[in-house]
VMD Tcl script that builds the backbone (N, CA, C; Angstrom):
set m [mol new atoms 558]
animate dup $m
set s [atomselect $m all]
$s set {name element resname resid chain x y z} {
  {N N MET 1 A 0.363 -1.278 -0.185}
  {CA C MET 1 A 0.069 -0.301 -0.293}
  {C C MET 1 A 0.977 1.351 -0.044}
  {N N GLU 2 A 1.789 0.615 0.555}
  {CA C GLU 2 A 3.289 2.511 1.001}
  {C C GLU 2 A 3.751 2.867 -0.859}
  {N N ASN 3 A 3.791 1.531 -1.111}
  {CA C ASN 3 A 4.740 1.276 -2.299}
  {C C ASN 3 A 3.921 2.053 -3.241}
  {N N GLU 4 A 2.387 1.960 -3.436}
  {CA C GLU 4 A 1.302 2.491 -4.199}
  {C C GLU 4 A 1.733 3.915 -4.323}
  {N N GLU 5 A 1.221 4.424 -3.249}
  {CA C GLU 5 A 1.582 5.775 -2.532}
  {C C GLU 5 A 2.916 6.303 -3.281}
  {N N CYS 6 A 3.881 6.006 -2.996}
  {CA C CYS 6 A 5.304 6.856 -3.160}
  {C C CYS 6 A 5.146 6.400 -4.466}
  {N N PHE 7 A 4.494 5.369 -5.198}
  {CA C PHE 7 A 4.812 5.537 -6.760}
  {C C PHE 7 A 4.128 6.628 -7.308}
  {N N ARG 8 A 2.712 6.793 -6.959}
  {CA C ARG 8 A 1.880 7.640 -7.485}
  {C C ARG 8 A 2.134 9.199 -7.244}
  {N N SER 9 A 3.157 9.368 -6.261}
  {CA C SER 9 A 3.775 10.809 -6.091}
  {C C SER 9 A 4.904 10.881 -7.166}
  {N N ARG 10 A 5.857 10.031 -7.089}
  {CA C ARG 10 A 6.639 10.518 -8.051}
  {C C ARG 10 A 6.200 10.004 -9.292}
  {N N LEU 11 A 5.326 9.482 -9.685}
  {CA C LEU 11 A 4.603 9.502 -11.423}
  {C C LEU 11 A 3.738 11.117 -11.286}
  {N N ALA 12 A 3.071 11.303 -10.550}
  {CA C ALA 12 A 2.714 12.859 -10.672}
  {C C ALA 12 A 3.864 13.799 -10.207}
  {N N ALA 13 A 5.007 13.654 -9.646}
  {CA C ALA 13 A 6.388 14.525 -9.846}
  {C C ALA 13 A 6.749 14.853 -11.084}
  {N N LYS 14 A 6.958 13.319 -11.615}
  {CA C LYS 14 A 7.573 13.071 -12.898}
  {C C LYS 14 A 6.514 14.075 -14.302}
  {N N THR 15 A 5.247 13.467 -14.069}
  {CA C THR 15 A 4.319 14.162 -15.085}
  {C C THR 15 A 4.232 15.858 -14.820}
  {N N GLY 16 A 4.365 15.812 -13.998}
  {CA C GLY 16 A 4.307 17.870 -13.620}
  {C C GLY 16 A 2.838 18.294 -12.922}
  {N N ALA 17 A 2.546 17.007 -12.763}
  {CA C ALA 17 A 0.861 17.280 -11.863}
  {C C ALA 17 A 0.690 17.683 -10.125}
  {N N ASP 18 A 0.160 18.592 -10.425}
  {CA C ASP 18 A -0.324 18.892 -8.467}
  {C C ASP 18 A -1.064 18.644 -7.473}
  {N N HIS 19 A -1.467 17.245 -8.650}
  {CA C HIS 19 A -2.252 16.404 -7.430}
  {C C HIS 19 A -1.708 14.857 -7.607}
  {N N PRO 20 A -2.354 14.072 -6.844}
  {CA C PRO 20 A -1.830 12.692 -6.678}
  {C C PRO 20 A -2.628 11.796 -8.103}
  {N N VAL 21 A -1.839 11.107 -8.854}
  {CA C VAL 21 A -2.477 10.336 -9.620}
  {C C VAL 21 A -3.700 9.496 -9.658}
  {N N GLY 22 A -4.923 9.348 -9.924}
  {CA C GLY 22 A -6.081 8.543 -9.850}
  {C C GLY 22 A -7.196 9.696 -9.021}
  {N N GLU 23 A -6.936 10.899 -8.964}
  {CA C GLU 23 A -7.916 11.934 -8.062}
  {C C GLU 23 A -8.261 13.122 -9.120}
  {N N ASN 24 A -9.349 13.156 -9.051}
  {CA C ASN 24 A -9.781 13.996 -10.173}
  {C C ASN 24 A -9.689 15.691 -10.061}
  {N N PRO 25 A -8.523 16.198 -10.496}
  {CA C PRO 25 A -8.680 17.525 -10.221}
  {C C PRO 25 A -9.845 18.157 -10.196}
  {N N VAL 26 A -10.839 18.121 -11.038}
  {CA C VAL 26 A -12.426 18.847 -10.686}
  {C C VAL 26 A -12.905 18.475 -9.365}
  {N N ASP 27 A -12.938 17.470 -9.017}
  {CA C ASP 27 A -13.602 17.141 -7.929}
  {C C ASP 27 A -12.778 18.147 -6.803}
  {N N ASN 28 A -11.500 17.883 -6.740}
  {CA C ASN 28 A -10.774 18.680 -5.671}
  {C C ASN 28 A -10.922 20.356 -5.673}
  {N N LEU 29 A -10.943 20.594 -6.577}
  {CA C LEU 29 A -11.420 21.698 -6.953}
  {C C LEU 29 A -12.427 22.543 -6.672}
  {N N GLN 30 A -13.835 21.255 -6.891}
  {CA C GLN 30 A -15.139 21.612 -6.230}
  {C C GLN 30 A -15.031 21.312 -5.071}
  {N N SER 31 A -14.301 20.926 -4.277}
  {CA C SER 31 A -14.926 20.563 -2.745}
  {C C SER 31 A -14.197 22.280 -2.070}
  {N N ARG 32 A -12.786 22.506 -2.688}
  {CA C ARG 32 A -12.352 23.698 -2.371}
  {C C ARG 32 A -13.232 24.559 -2.058}
  {N N ARG 33 A -13.717 24.621 -3.221}
  {CA C ARG 33 A -14.617 26.045 -3.958}
  {C C ARG 33 A -16.074 25.788 -2.939}
  {N N GLN 34 A -16.274 24.612 -2.707}
  {CA C GLN 34 A -17.608 24.536 -1.476}
  {C C GLN 34 A -17.291 24.296 0.035}
  {N N GLU 35 A -16.059 24.551 0.172}
  {CA C GLU 35 A -15.206 24.286 1.491}
  {C C GLU 35 A -15.240 26.379 1.904}
  {N N GLU 36 A -14.853 26.976 0.706}
  {CA C GLU 36 A -14.316 28.575 0.520}
  {C C GLU 36 A -15.800 29.146 0.521}
  {N N TRP 37 A -16.820 28.580 -0.197}
  {CA C TRP 37 A -18.223 29.149 -0.045}
  {C C TRP 37 A -18.741 29.188 1.092}
  {N N ARG 38 A -18.850 27.557 1.940}
  {CA C ARG 38 A -19.741 27.573 2.801}
  {C C ARG 38 A -18.586 28.628 3.883}
  {N N GLY 39 A -16.983 28.732 4.462}
  {CA C GLY 39 A -16.828 29.636 4.987}
  {C C GLY 39 A -17.558 31.242 4.703}
  {N N TYR 40 A -17.692 31.711 3.185}
  {CA C TYR 40 A -18.032 32.662 3.115}
  {C C TYR 40 A -19.721 32.794 4.186}
  {N N LEU 41 A -20.538 31.614 3.645}
  {CA C LEU 41 A -21.868 31.946 4.535}
  {C C LEU 41 A -21.951 32.197 5.634}
  {N N GLU 42 A -20.871 31.605 6.093}
  {CA C GLU 42 A -20.428 31.732 8.143}
  {C C GLU 42 A -20.362 33.223 8.225}
  {N N GLY 43 A -19.403 33.665 7.292}
  {CA C GLY 43 A -19.036 35.246 7.978}
  {C C GLY 43 A -20.464 35.913 7.392}
  {N N CYS 44 A -21.344 35.809 6.258}
  {CA C CYS 44 A -22.104 36.679 6.425}
  {C C CYS 44 A -23.401 36.525 7.256}
  {N N ALA 45 A -23.283 35.111 7.877}
  {CA C ALA 45 A -24.323 34.352 9.292}
  {C C ALA 45 A -23.816 35.764 10.052}
  {N N GLN 46 A -22.257 36.009 10.269}
  {CA C GLN 46 A -21.960 37.043 11.559}
  {C C GLN 46 A -21.770 38.240 10.609}
  {N N ARG 47 A -22.365 38.741 9.685}
  {CA C ARG 47 A -22.488 40.089 9.249}
  {C C ARG 47 A -20.721 40.671 8.797}
  {N N ASP 48 A -20.222 39.791 8.259}
  {CA C ASP 48 A -19.171 40.292 7.513}
  {C C ASP 48 A -19.440 40.245 6.010}
  {N N GLN 49 A -19.062 41.775 6.041}
  {CA C GLN 49 A -19.229 42.112 4.324}
  {C C GLN 49 A -18.506 42.149 3.430}
  {N N ALA 50 A -17.048 41.628 3.783}
  {CA C ALA 50 A -16.147 41.130 3.262}
  {C C ALA 50 A -16.126 39.737 2.101}
  {N N ALA 51 A -17.327 39.062 3.350}
  {CA C ALA 51 A -17.375 37.752 3.376}
  {C C ALA 51 A -18.670 37.674 2.221}
  {N N LEU 52 A -19.486 38.209 2.280}
  {CA C LEU 52 A -20.505 38.572 1.521}
  {C C LEU 52 A -19.968 38.905 -0.398}
  {N N ALA 53 A -19.218 39.852 -0.173}
  {CA C ALA 53 A -18.367 40.457 -1.104}
  {C C ALA 53 A -17.616 39.152 -2.203}
  {N N ALA 54 A -16.848 38.716 -1.169}
  {CA C ALA 54 A -16.294 37.542 -2.116}
  {C C ALA 54 A -16.947 36.459 -2.529}
  {N N LEU 55 A -18.272 36.167 -1.553}
  {CA C LEU 55 A -19.284 35.192 -1.956}
  {C C LEU 55 A -19.203 35.653 -3.749}
  {N N TYR 56 A -20.111 36.816 -3.392}
  {CA C TYR 56 A -20.659 37.421 -4.720}
  {C C TYR 56 A -19.610 37.932 -5.756}
  {N N ASP 57 A -18.208 37.871 -6.010}
  {CA C ASP 57 A -17.305 37.817 -6.574}
  {C C ASP 57 A -17.106 36.361 -7.331}
  {N N GLN 58 A -17.159 35.497 -6.598}
  {CA C GLN 58 A -16.713 34.566 -6.809}
  {C C GLN 58 A -18.272 33.448 -7.573}
  {N N SER 59 A -19.524 34.187 -6.873}
  {CA C SER 59 A -20.833 32.890 -7.350}
  {C C SER 59 A -21.702 33.933 -8.220}
  {N N ASN 60 A -21.407 34.789 -8.659}
  {CA C ASN 60 A -22.542 36.218 -9.158}
  {C C ASN 60 A -23.051 35.279 -10.501}
  {N N GLN 61 A -21.872 34.746 -11.514}
  {CA C GLN 61 A -22.128 34.545 -12.622}
  {C C GLN 61 A -23.137 33.042 -12.505}
  {N N LEU 62 A -22.564 32.495 -11.512}
  {CA C LEU 62 A -23.743 31.280 -11.649}
  {C C LEU 62 A -25.289 31.445 -11.052}
  {N N VAL 63 A -25.743 32.800 -10.254}
  {CA C VAL 63 A -26.767 33.121 -9.587}
  {C C VAL 63 A -27.169 33.632 -10.919}
  {N N TYR 64 A -26.657 34.769 -11.656}
  {CA C TYR 64 A -27.036 35.174 -13.041}
  {C C TYR 64 A -27.238 34.595 -13.798}
  {N N SER 65 A -26.668 33.185 -14.203}
  {CA C SER 65 A -27.503 32.627 -15.422}
  {C C SER 65 A -28.744 31.716 -14.828}
  {N N VAL 66 A -28.659 31.054 -13.908}
  {CA C VAL 66 A -29.722 30.579 -13.310}
  {C C VAL 66 A -30.947 31.826 -13.950}
  {N N ALA 67 A -31.024 32.990 -13.111}
  {CA C ALA 67 A -32.081 34.019 -13.413}
  {C C ALA 67 A -32.267 33.755 -14.467}
  {N N LEU 68 A -31.448 34.463 -15.751}
  {CA C LEU 68 A -31.244 34.735 -17.126}
  {C C LEU 68 A -32.006 33.627 -17.893}
  {N N ARG 69 A -32.036 32.246 -17.312}
  {CA C ARG 69 A -32.535 31.144 -18.092}
  {C C ARG 69 A -34.028 31.251 -17.824}
  {N N VAL 70 A -34.164 31.631 -16.167}
  {CA C VAL 70 A -35.715 31.589 -15.946}
  {C C VAL 70 A -36.466 32.454 -16.817}
  {N N LEU 71 A -35.959 33.344 -16.607}
  {CA C LEU 71 A -36.704 34.873 -17.102}
  {C C LEU 71 A -36.174 35.465 -18.516}
  {N N GLN 72 A -35.350 35.056 -19.062}
  {CA C GLN 72 A -35.402 35.732 -20.762}
  {C C GLN 72 A -35.134 37.139 -20.974}
  {N N ASN 73 A -34.463 37.673 -19.427}
  {CA C ASN 73 A -34.232 38.937 -19.543}
  {C C ASN 73 A -32.987 39.841 -18.870}
  {N N PRO 74 A -32.429 40.095 -19.441}
  {CA C PRO 74 A -31.537 40.474 -18.206}
  {C C PRO 74 A -31.581 41.595 -17.326}
  {N N GLU 75 A -32.074 42.692 -17.530}
  {CA C GLU 75 A -32.739 43.442 -16.748}
  {C C GLU 75 A -33.327 42.819 -15.429}
  {N N ASP 76 A -34.204 41.683 -15.539}
  {CA C ASP 76 A -34.880 41.267 -14.243}
  {C C ASP 76 A -33.619 40.370 -13.842}
  {N N ALA 77 A -32.703 39.565 -14.758}
  {CA C ALA 77 A -32.477 38.839 -14.003}
  {C C ALA 77 A -31.157 39.454 -13.325}
  {N N SER 78 A -30.823 40.735 -13.487}
  {CA C SER 78 A -29.804 41.362 -12.565}
  {C C SER 78 A -30.387 42.127 -11.417}
  {N N GLU 79 A -31.899 41.777 -11.234}
  {CA C GLU 79 A -32.454 42.514 -10.172}
  {C C GLU 79 A -32.876 41.298 -8.869}
  {N N VAL 80 A -32.607 40.220 -9.610}
  {CA C VAL 80 A -32.899 38.859 -9.177}
  {C C VAL 80 A -31.819 38.592 -8.884}
  {N N VAL 81 A -30.265 39.248 -9.261}
  {CA C VAL 81 A -29.200 38.902 -8.663}
  {C C VAL 81 A -28.788 39.609 -7.348}
  {N N VAL 82 A -29.351 40.843 -7.594}
  {CA C VAL 82 A -29.345 41.680 -6.151}
  {C C VAL 82 A -30.160 41.315 -5.181}
  {N N ASP 83 A -31.744 40.643 -4.963}
  {CA C ASP 83 A -32.106 40.131 -4.367}
  {C C ASP 83 A -31.800 38.771 -3.556}
  {N N VAL 84 A -31.343 38.083 -4.539}
  {CA C VAL 84 A -30.696 36.821 -4.021}
  {C C VAL 84 A -29.454 36.967 -2.871}
  {N N TYR 85 A -28.744 38.089 -3.129}
  {CA C TYR 85 A -27.795 38.332 -2.429}
  {C C TYR 85 A -28.184 39.057 -1.221}
  {N N ARG 86 A -29.249 39.544 -1.054}
  {CA C ARG 86 A -30.027 40.369 -0.015}
  {C C ARG 86 A -30.292 39.136 0.779}
  {N N GLN 87 A -31.238 38.139 -0.190}
  {CA C GLN 87 A -31.455 37.605 1.197}
  {C C GLN 87 A -30.153 36.091 1.550}
  {N N VAL 88 A -29.395 36.231 0.921}
  {CA C VAL 88 A -28.235 35.586 1.667}
  {C C VAL 88 A -27.900 36.219 2.840}
  {N N TRP 89 A -27.417 37.836 2.626}
  {CA C TRP 89 A -27.305 38.037 3.834}
  {C C TRP 89 A -28.372 38.302 5.104}
  {N N ASP 90 A -29.366 38.160 4.395}
  {CA C ASP 90 A -30.422 38.172 5.933}
  {C C ASP 90 A -30.374 36.791 6.531}
  {N N SER 91 A -30.310 35.784 5.376}
  {CA C SER 91 A -30.614 34.210 5.918}
  {C C SER 91 A -29.224 33.187 5.975}
  {N N ALA 92 A -28.165 33.777 6.037}
  {CA C ALA 92 A -26.971 33.085 5.681}
  {C C ALA 92 A -27.006 31.914 7.000}
  {N N ALA 93 A -27.542 32.480 8.592}
  {CA C ALA 93 A -27.356 31.487 9.309}
  {C C ALA 93 A -28.420 30.219 9.292}
  {N N HIS 94 A -29.350 30.577 8.342}
  {CA C HIS 94 A -30.505 29.344 7.640}
  {C C HIS 94 A -29.474 28.534 7.121}
  {N N PHE 95 A -28.504 28.715 6.652}
  {CA C PHE 95 A -27.520 27.507 5.334}
  {C C PHE 95 A -27.829 26.568 6.510}
  {N N ASP 96 A -27.579 25.091 5.705}
  {CA C ASP 96 A -27.523 24.042 6.461}
  {C C ASP 96 A -27.175 23.401 5.302}
  {N N GLU 97 A -25.704 22.812 5.267}
  {CA C GLU 97 A -25.170 22.150 4.687}
  {C C GLU 97 A -25.123 21.101 4.556}
  {N N ARG 98 A -25.918 20.211 5.539}
  {CA C ARG 98 A -26.554 19.023 5.719}
  {C C ARG 98 A -27.760 18.691 4.369}
  {N N ARG 99 A -28.097 19.898 4.569}
  {CA C ARG 99 A -29.123 19.809 3.361}
  {C C ARG 99 A -29.257 19.938 1.690}
  {N N GLY 100 A -27.490 20.516 1.629}
  {CA C GLY 100 A -26.783 21.079 0.352}
  {C C GLY 100 A -25.846 21.560 0.383}
  {N N SER 101 A -24.988 21.835 -0.883}
  {CA C SER 101 A -23.842 22.581 -0.807}
  {C C SER 101 A -24.134 23.913 -1.265}
  {N N ALA 102 A -23.053 25.154 -0.845}
  {CA C ALA 102 A -23.467 26.410 -1.212}
  {C C ALA 102 A -23.851 26.809 -2.174}
  {N N ALA 103 A -23.704 26.396 -3.268}
  {CA C ALA 103 A -23.735 26.457 -4.629}
  {C C ALA 103 A -25.205 25.804 -4.571}
  {N N ALA 104 A -25.205 24.904 -4.159}
  {CA C ALA 104 A -26.964 24.478 -4.676}
  {C C ALA 104 A -28.087 25.089 -3.677}
  {N N TRP 105 A -27.617 25.980 -3.062}
  {CA C TRP 105 A -28.673 26.574 -1.726}
  {C C TRP 105 A -28.466 28.445 -3.077}
  {N N LEU 106 A -27.343 28.933 -3.550}
  {CA C LEU 106 A -27.904 30.137 -4.053}
  {C C LEU 106 A -28.121 29.852 -5.649}
  {N N VAL 107 A -28.179 28.445 -5.746}
  {CA C VAL 107 A -29.066 27.663 -7.282}
  {C C VAL 107 A -30.481 28.260 -6.974}
  {N N ILE 108 A -30.673 27.057 -5.992}
  {CA C ILE 108 A -32.117 27.333 -5.301}
  {C C ILE 108 A -32.495 28.721 -4.991}
  {N N LEU 109 A -31.995 29.178 -4.432}
  {CA C LEU 109 A -32.716 30.694 -3.716}
  {C C LEU 109 A -32.851 31.458 -5.277}
  {N N ALA 110 A -31.907 31.556 -6.216}
  {CA C ALA 110 A -31.912 32.236 -7.732}
  {C C ALA 110 A -33.567 31.900 -8.418}
  {N N ARG 111 A -33.376 30.892 -8.087}
  {CA C ARG 111 A -34.583 29.946 -8.988}
  {C C ARG 111 A -35.834 30.457 -8.620}
  {N N SER 112 A -35.202 30.259 -6.941}
  {CA C SER 112 A -36.970 30.604 -6.938}
  {C C SER 112 A -37.796 32.195 -6.842}
  {N N ARG 113 A -36.428 33.033 -6.609}
  {CA C ARG 113 A -36.463 34.499 -6.909}
  {C C ARG 113 A -37.063 34.613 -8.414}
  {N N ALA 114 A -36.247 34.323 -9.268}
  {CA C ALA 114 A -36.790 34.284 -11.001}
  {C C ALA 114 A -37.850 33.587 -10.964}
  {N N MET 115 A -38.559 32.864 -10.414}
  {CA C MET 115 A -39.821 32.044 -10.449}
  {C C MET 115 A -40.842 32.995 -10.146}
  {N N ASP 116 A -40.861 33.897 -8.844}
  {CA C ASP 116 A -41.394 34.973 -7.796}
  {C C ASP 116 A -41.562 35.829 -9.362}
  {N N ARG 117 A -40.154 36.493 -9.656}
  {CA C ARG 117 A -40.649 37.964 -10.426}
  {C C ARG 117 A -41.193 37.538 -11.195}
  {N N ARG 118 A -41.408 36.273 -12.190}
  {CA C ARG 118 A -41.707 35.795 -13.584}
  {C C ARG 118 A -43.405 35.661 -12.991}
  {N N ARG 119 A -43.643 35.332 -12.155}
  {CA C ARG 119 A -45.350 35.338 -11.593}
  {C C ARG 119 A -45.523 36.481 -11.609}
  {N N SER 120 A -44.609 37.617 -10.474}
  {CA C SER 120 A -45.145 38.960 -10.586}
  {C C SER 120 A -45.294 39.478 -11.894}
  {N N ARG 121 A -44.214 39.476 -12.836}
  {CA C ARG 121 A -45.134 39.883 -14.320}
  {C C ARG 121 A -46.044 39.663 -14.954}
  {N N THR 122 A -46.439 38.247 -14.923}
  {CA C THR 122 A -47.151 37.460 -15.372}
  {C C THR 122 A -48.573 37.968 -14.939}
  {N N ASN 123 A -48.386 37.842 -13.695}
  {CA C ASN 123 A -49.566 38.717 -13.732}
  {C C ASN 123 A -50.102 40.328 -13.368}
  {N N ARG 124 A -49.205 40.827 -13.200}
  {CA C ARG 124 A -48.956 42.642 -13.685}
  {C C ARG 124 A -49.842 42.728 -15.355}
  {N N VAL 125 A -48.919 41.600 -16.258}
  {CA C VAL 125 A -49.481 42.012 -17.609}
  {C C VAL 125 A -50.721 41.549 -17.791}
  {N N ARG 126 A -51.185 40.294 -16.919}
  {CA C ARG 126 A -52.676 39.678 -16.441}
  {C C ARG 126 A -53.326 41.208 -16.274}
  {N N MET 127 A -53.352 41.842 -15.153}
  {CA C MET 127 A -54.155 42.826 -14.706}
  {C C MET 127 A -54.206 44.228 -15.475}
  {N N GLU 128 A -52.867 44.708 -16.120}
  {CA C GLU 128 A -53.371 45.479 -17.298}
  {C C GLU 128 A -54.026 45.208 -18.261}
  {N N PHE 129 A -53.909 43.769 -18.793}
  {CA C PHE 129 A -55.010 43.257 -19.795}
  {C C PHE 129 A -56.219 43.759 -19.602}
  {N N GLN 130 A -56.946 43.017 -18.044}
  {CA C GLN 130 A -58.106 42.771 -17.673}
  {C C GLN 130 A -58.420 44.366 -17.352}
  {N N MET 131 A -57.765 45.328 -17.349}
  {CA C MET 131 A -57.866 46.569 -16.978}
  {C C MET 131 A -58.563 47.232 -18.039}
  {N N ASP 132 A -57.900 47.127 -18.937}
  {CA C ASP 132 A -57.972 47.740 -20.453}
  {C C ASP 132 A -59.129 47.544 -20.774}
  {N N GLU 133 A -60.024 45.800 -20.689}
  {CA C GLU 133 A -61.146 45.206 -21.011}
  {C C GLU 133 A -62.201 46.839 -20.222}
  {N N PHE 134 A -62.205 46.730 -19.201}
  {CA C PHE 134 A -63.336 47.671 -18.501}
  {C C PHE 134 A -63.413 48.786 -19.536}
  {N N PRO 135 A -64.903 48.873 -19.817}
  {CA C PRO 135 A -64.716 50.119 -20.285}
  {C C PRO 135 A -64.663 51.473 -19.165}
  {N N THR 136 A -64.812 52.533 -19.394}
  {CA C THR 136 A -65.115 53.808 -18.713}
  {C C THR 136 A -66.165 54.038 -17.987}
  {N N VAL 137 A -66.203 54.018 -17.062}
  {CA C VAL 137 A -68.132 54.369 -16.524}
  {C C VAL 137 A -68.153 55.869 -15.788}
  {N N VAL 138 A -69.071 56.051 -15.992}
  {CA C VAL 138 A -69.221 57.079 -16.544}
  {C C VAL 138 A -70.437 57.355 -15.227}
  {N N CYS 139 A -70.684 57.918 -14.159}
  {CA C CYS 139 A -71.468 58.069 -13.013}
  {C C CYS 139 A -72.741 59.111 -13.398}
  {N N PRO 140 A -73.883 58.919 -13.464}
  {CA C PRO 140 A -74.898 59.857 -13.941}
  {C C PRO 140 A -75.399 60.891 -12.839}
  {N N ALA 141 A -74.914 60.572 -11.573}
  {CA C ALA 141 A -75.183 61.418 -10.716}
  {C C ALA 141 A -73.749 62.434 -10.444}
  {N N PRO 142 A -74.248 63.879 -10.146}
  {CA C PRO 142 A -73.215 65.024 -10.323}
  {C C PRO 142 A -72.283 64.913 -8.994}
  {N N THR 143 A -71.044 65.266 -9.734}
  {CA C THR 143 A -70.115 65.472 -8.671}
  {C C THR 143 A -69.900 66.282 -7.642}
  {N N PRO 144 A -69.298 66.769 -6.780}
  {CA C PRO 144 A -69.513 67.986 -5.647}
  {C C PRO 144 A -68.919 69.224 -6.730}
  {N N GLU 145 A -67.963 68.585 -7.003}
  {CA C GLU 145 A -67.426 69.658 -8.164}
  {C C GLU 145 A -68.265 70.656 -9.229}
  {N N ASN 146 A -69.495 69.476 -9.884}
  {CA C ASN 146 A -70.602 70.034 -10.295}
  {C C ASN 146 A -71.313 70.291 -10.046}
  {N N LEU 147 A -71.680 70.180 -8.974}
  {CA C LEU 147 A -72.626 70.785 -8.181}
  {C C LEU 147 A -72.307 72.260 -7.615}
  {N N ALA 148 A -71.284 72.040 -7.262}
  {CA C ALA 148 A -70.613 73.672 -6.780}
  {C C ALA 148 A -70.768 74.553 -7.934}
  {N N VAL 149 A -70.043 74.387 -9.169}
  {CA C VAL 149 A -69.942 74.939 -10.433}
  {C C VAL 149 A -71.778 75.258 -10.580}
  {N N SER 150 A -72.674 74.302 -10.712}
  {CA C SER 150 A -73.895 74.597 -11.212}
  {C C SER 150 A -74.718 75.715 -10.355}
  {N N SER 151 A -74.376 75.644 -9.187}
  {CA C SER 151 A -74.473 76.531 -7.672}
  {C C SER 151 A -74.191 78.024 -7.949}
  {N N GLU 152 A -73.062 78.109 -8.705}
  {CA C GLU 152 A -72.465 79.142 -8.855}
  {C C GLU 152 A -73.031 80.097 -9.946}
  {N N VAL 153 A -73.212 78.854 -11.208}
  {CA C VAL 153 A -73.713 79.642 -12.292}
  {C C VAL 153 A -75.293 80.165 -11.964}
  {N N SER 154 A -76.167 79.335 -11.746}
  {CA C SER 154 A -77.466 79.818 -10.565}
  {C C SER 154 A -77.215 81.176 -10.243}
  {N N ARG 155 A -76.926 81.186 -9.073}
  {CA C ARG 155 A -76.457 82.315 -8.471}
  {C C ARG 155 A -76.260 83.496 -9.546}
  {N N SER 156 A -75.136 83.542 -10.475}
  {CA C SER 156 A -74.921 84.653 -11.301}
  {C C SER 156 A -76.353 84.814 -12.481}
  {N N VAL 157 A -76.725 83.805 -12.971}
  {CA C VAL 157 A -78.008 84.199 -13.579}
  {C C VAL 157 A -79.456 84.884 -12.915}
  {N N ARG 158 A -79.486 84.331 -11.276}
  {CA C ARG 158 A -80.594 85.281 -10.887}
  {C C ARG 158 A -80.024 86.791 -10.719}
  {N N GLN 159 A -78.775 86.959 -10.251}
  {CA C GLN 159 A -78.084 88.057 -10.190}
  {C C GLN 159 A -78.573 89.056 -11.579}
  {N N ALA 160 A -78.106 88.594 -12.574}
  {CA C ALA 160 A -78.564 88.820 -13.821}
  {C C ALA 160 A -79.725 89.324 -14.264}
  {N N MET 161 A -80.569 88.426 -13.885}
  {CA C MET 161 A -82.747 88.438 -14.204}
  {C C MET 161 A -82.616 89.612 -12.921}
  {N N ALA 162 A -82.310 89.781 -11.648}
  {CA C ALA 162 A -82.526 91.049 -11.129}
  {C C ALA 162 A -82.446 92.332 -11.612}
  {N N ASP 163 A -81.690 92.107 -12.767}
  {CA C ASP 163 A -81.526 93.923 -13.716}
  {C C ASP 163 A -82.712 93.835 -14.802}
  {N N VAL 164 A -83.293 92.491 -15.100}
  {CA C VAL 164 A -83.944 92.247 -16.319}
  {C C VAL 164 A -85.531 92.872 -15.900}
  {N N PRO 165 A -86.065 94.157 -16.604}
  {CA C PRO 165 A -87.368 94.473 -16.472}
  {C C PRO 165 A -88.569 92.982 -16.185}
  {N N PHE 166 A -89.471 93.394 -15.718}
  {CA C PHE 166 A -90.306 92.385 -15.295}
  {C C PHE 166 A -90.955 91.352 -16.418}
  {N N GLU 167 A -91.408 92.383 -17.103}
  {CA C GLU 167 A -92.342 91.739 -18.445}
  {C C GLU 167 A -90.969 90.854 -19.102}
  {N N GLN 168 A -89.888 91.114 -19.336}
  {CA C GLN 168 A -88.636 90.326 -20.147}
  {C C GLN 168 A -88.386 89.193 -19.406}
  {N N ARG 169 A -88.446 89.418 -17.877}
  {CA C ARG 169 A -88.276 88.016 -17.097}
  {C C ARG 169 A -89.155 87.362 -16.957}
  {N N GLN 170 A -90.495 87.617 -17.346}
  {CA C GLN 170 A -91.287 86.681 -17.300}
  {C C GLN 170 A -91.311 85.339 -18.641}
  {N N ALA 171 A -90.986 86.392 -19.653}
  {CA C ALA 171 A -91.139 85.771 -20.910}
  {C C ALA 171 A -89.832 84.313 -21.228}
  {N N ILE 172 A -88.672 85.008 -20.281}
  {CA C ILE 172 A -87.492 83.963 -19.943}
  {C C ILE 172 A -87.485 83.062 -18.842}
  {N N SER 173 A -88.077 83.684 -18.215}
  {CA C SER 173 A -88.201 82.443 -16.713}
  {C C SER 173 A -88.680 81.183 -17.275}
  {N N PRO 174 A -88.991 80.977 -18.144}
  {CA C PRO 174 A -89.562 79.355 -18.379}
  {C C PRO 174 A -88.555 78.391 -19.609}
  {N N TRP 175 A -87.844 79.606 -19.831}
  {CA C TRP 175 A -86.696 78.736 -20.450}
  {C C TRP 175 A -85.673 78.437 -19.804}
  {N N LEU 176 A -85.790 79.215 -18.293}
  {CA C LEU 176 A -84.300 78.598 -17.720}
  {C C LEU 176 A -84.684 77.599 -16.299}
  {N N ARG 177 A -86.197 77.616 -16.005}
  {CA C ARG 177 A -86.058 76.060 -15.667}
  {C C ARG 177 A -86.639 75.034 -16.057}
  {N N PRO 178 A -85.728 73.671 -15.879}
  {CA C PRO 178 A -86.415 72.570 -16.540}
  {C C PRO 178 A -87.943 72.360 -16.190}
  {N N ALA 179 A -87.573 72.200 -18.179}
  {CA C ALA 179 A -89.046 71.419 -18.568}
  {C C ALA 179 A -89.457 70.242 -18.120}
  {N N LYS 180 A -90.532 69.784 -18.001}
  {CA C LYS 180 A -90.711 68.363 -18.023}
  {C C LYS 180 A -91.164 67.698 -18.919}
  {N N ASN 181 A -91.549 68.749 -20.290}
  {CA C ASN 181 A -91.431 67.859 -21.640}
  {C C ASN 181 A -91.848 69.120 -22.486}
  {N N ALA 182 A -91.913 69.272 -24.029}
  {CA C ALA 182 A -91.370 70.483 -24.323}
  {C C ALA 182 A -93.132 70.948 -24.638}
  {N N SER 183 A -93.862 70.223 -24.700}
  {CA C SER 183 A -94.884 71.147 -24.698}
  {C C SER 183 A -95.656 72.064 -23.407}
  {N N SER 184 A -95.009 71.880 -22.259}
  {CA C SER 184 A -95.616 72.593 -21.134}
  {C C SER 184 A -95.005 73.825 -21.529}
  {N N ILE 185 A -93.934 74.554 -22.381}
  {CA C ILE 185 A -92.945 75.469 -22.652}
  {C C ILE 185 A -93.964 76.463 -23.864}
  {N N ALA 186 A -94.326 75.679 -24.412}
  {CA C ALA 186 A -94.882 76.250 -25.960}
  {C C ALA 186 A -96.245 76.447 -25.011}
}
mol reanalyze $m
mol bondsrecalc $m
mol representation Tube
mol addrep $m
């Protein structure tokens, strides 16, 4: 067993590999990244802004690509990225490594926020469409503003009629009052 390890180490040294023979360097890189991101999340839970900045720098492309795939809109995807990192800052203490990796948690947050935004956008468009279907409703009852204007006009007409001679006032007055029907004026 010891000879095998020694052989692998010498082979790695001869070939210039920075990892032992038989190990997948991608797996090693991913596990280091996960450890690093988990550490950043622990820092975020302790309100360490540098940890949030480092996590953002290393993971924002992942979060953006998930949001963009769901939303198909770069502006909305950018807003989702901001929402995700705000949520990371607010709830990093709730991250549980037993339930999944830090990358998986970020992907789930990004997908959830993107789906929320897509539903919100769909509902907003649906509401705008429904509002366009309703005709403008005109209320037959006079508004307080119309009543005030009408009262002012009536007052002005009464003052003007006071200056008109009596005979002319009697000839004009049936035309100024609302008639029940056209034959009552004639």
